[in-house]
N, C-alpha and C positions, 0 to 999 in steps of 0.2 A: 812651451810655456802656458805659467799656470793661467794666462789673457787671454787664450784659446780654446781654454776649454768649456764644453755646453755643458751649462746649468742642465743637470735631469729634472724633469718634473715628471707628477704624475701623467699620463700620453691621455689623447684625445682622440675621437677612433670617426672613420669618413663613412664607415657603413658597418652593419651591425658581426657583420665575415670578417671582418679586421678586428672586432674587438672582441669576440669566440676563437680566434686562434689567437689574440693576445692570453686570455685566459688560459688557454688547456694551453701554452706554451709554458705558464708560471704553475699549471698547474703539476705538470710533470714536473717539473723544474723542484718546488717544494717538495714532492714526492721524493725525486733521486734524493735531495736534502735530509733531505727523516730519514732515509736508508743510510747516510753517510752518517749521520749522528747518530745511528745507534739506536733510532728508533720504532722501529720494525720488535714485534714481536710476533712470530709467524704470521697469521695469515689478520690479525689484530692490527687496528688503526684506519682511519681514512681521513682525507681530504676532499670539500666537493667546491666547486664552484659553479655559482647559478648560470644560468644561458644566456645571454643578453636578449633574445628574442623570446623565446619560450621560458617566461619567469618561474612557470613553476617544474620547471626540470634541470636538471642539475648532471654535472659533470664529473667523475669522479674514479678512484681508481679500480681495479677489478679486482675482486674477492682470490687472495690463491695466489696475487704474482709479487715477490718480491720488491718494495719501494727500491731496491739497486737498479733495476731493469727494467722501470716503468720507460716506456715514450708516447710520445702526444700521439702516437697513432694507439695508440691501448688504452686509451680514456674511453670510459663509459658515459653514456649519455643517458638517464634515470629519469622515468615520470616520475609524475604525483601521487599515482595509484604502485610504484616501485618494481615497473614492468619497462626492460632494457630495452631502448626505441634504439639506438648508435653501438654497436659492438658483440663482440661474439664468447665473452666471459661471465658471470655469474656477479652481481651485485652484491655486496655483504648485507644482508638480512640486518644489522644492527647501524649500518652507517644511512640505511633509508629510512629507517626509522630515527633516528636522533638527526639526524640530516633535516629531511621533509620537515618535519615539527618547525626546525630552526628558523630554516628558509621562510618557510610559511606564516610565522609568529613578527620575523622583522625581515621587512621589505628592502630595507636598510644592508643587510647582510650582502654580499658577493661571496663571500665563501666563509668555509667553517672547517676546523683541524680538530682532532682529537686520535692519541695515541697511547701506546701503555710504556710512556719512555721511563727510564728506573726511578729517577729522581720524584718524579709527578705522580708515581705508584705507591712510593713511600712516603712523600712527602701526603697524598690522600688519605692515609691510613690514620692520620692524627687529627681528620675533618677539621681542621682550622685554616683561617684565610692566613695569607702572607702579610706580616707585615715588611714596612718601611723600611728595612736594614741597608741596603745600600740605592741609589741612583739608578739602578734600573729597575730594579723592585719598583721604587715610585710609578712605573707604568700602569701600574695593578693597582694602586693606592683609590681606593673606596671604586674601585670597577672592577672588580671578580667579586664571585659569591662562588659559596661550597654546598652543595647536591647534597646533604646529606640522606635518603633514601634508597640506598642500594638494595636491589634484588635480585641480582644475578644479571644474565648478560642481557643489555636490553633490545627486545623484542615483541614488543609492546608498542604500538601506533600511541597510549596512554601515558607508558611512560615517558614517551619522546615529548608526548604537550607537556608533561609534570618538569620534564629538563628544559624546554623552551620558556616556559612559564617562570620556572624559576634563575632561569639567566636573566630576565628581565631586559633591561636596555645595555648590560655590562658588555664590555670585549671580552670575556674569560670568564671559567667557571673550573671548580674543581668536583670530582665529579668522588664522592668517596669509596675507597678499597677501589677503585677502578682505574683515575688517570686524571688528564686536565684534557680541556676544549675551549677553542679560543676562536673568535669570530674576526671579522673584518671587513671594510667598505671596496677591498679588491684582495687574491689571491696572496697578492706581495706580504699585505699589514696580516693578516691572518696566520698565514706562516712564521713571519716574523714573531708573531706574540708568542704562540707555541714556544718556539726555540730561545726565547726568552725568558718565558714562565720555566720550563723545564728549567733552564739552569738559577733562575732563583729560588726556586725550591734545592739543589743542591746547595746554592750557599746558603741558603737558612739551616739546611739540614746539620752544616759543618760547623757553621758558625755556633747551633746549640748544641751541636757534640763536642766545642771545645770550651766553651764559656756560657759566659749571658751576657747576648749581643746588647747594644742598644740603637735602641731606633730612631731614626729620624723623627724631629717631632711636627707634629703636625701640620702647622702654620708652612716649612720646607719641605716636607711630604707633598702637601699638595699643591706649591707653587713649583718642585720639580716634575709634579705628573703632569701638569700643565707642557711644561717645555719635552718632558717624551715621551707621553701617551697619547699625542695624537693621531689622527689616520696620518695623514701625511709624513709623522717621525717612524710610524710604523713602513708603509712603504716603504722609505727614503733606507733604511736599515738593512731591507732586504735586496735591497742593487748590485754591494760587492758581491753577495750569496749567490745572486743570480750568473752577474755573470764569470764567478769562479765554477760553479756546476756546468754551466753552457760547453765552457773553455775546455774543461776538462772532460764531458761526456759526448762525443763527438756524434751517438747515435740518439740521444735525446730529445733530438728537435724532429725525429724521425716525425714524417706524417702519412 
């Protein structure tokens, strides 16, 4: 019965070990979802989750392991010098360069996600922000930026710092000629913003290919952004996806 349903809420933790386990489970699930949605492109793409105790360390997917196969026990713990502290696989250098600087510049950010998804890549070549064409697009209204300083694969810490500086306090970035990047106060939130931003790019590309889309006016876009673009909203939207991926991938939570 509806009255018996438990209202889901952002969890609280009784220990740092419990919070670490939770973040790692969410991270592995987010990576599986990215694989399921086709966001993988060879060895490219990464999602990170800040460790709740070692705040300058983060958990990340191993370089070269397919998103569709990652389990909790496969995740790497990386320190602020790019060294793998826990795990046996190598770390993606670009993941360290980009994510380490975002985590350093944004103490509020628990997780960051970046991948070479098809529609995000296509939209990034236009070097334009997204327009508020749909209700879902309004989550990014005045809360995303375009980084138009493309210099190849991100391997230089200085470029990582420029990316973090350009992101500022926003939840998302379009990396020109590259792809999308999103952040959040939880792994759930960062992953959801990426998923819905990729779909928002797809929707705008389809709309512009069909005709001349009409944007939501500024007042309504701002109002809708408050309704659909908050931290709690991003967290909540991820929960059905988490339930589904865990139920359908029995090895995902192996530790």
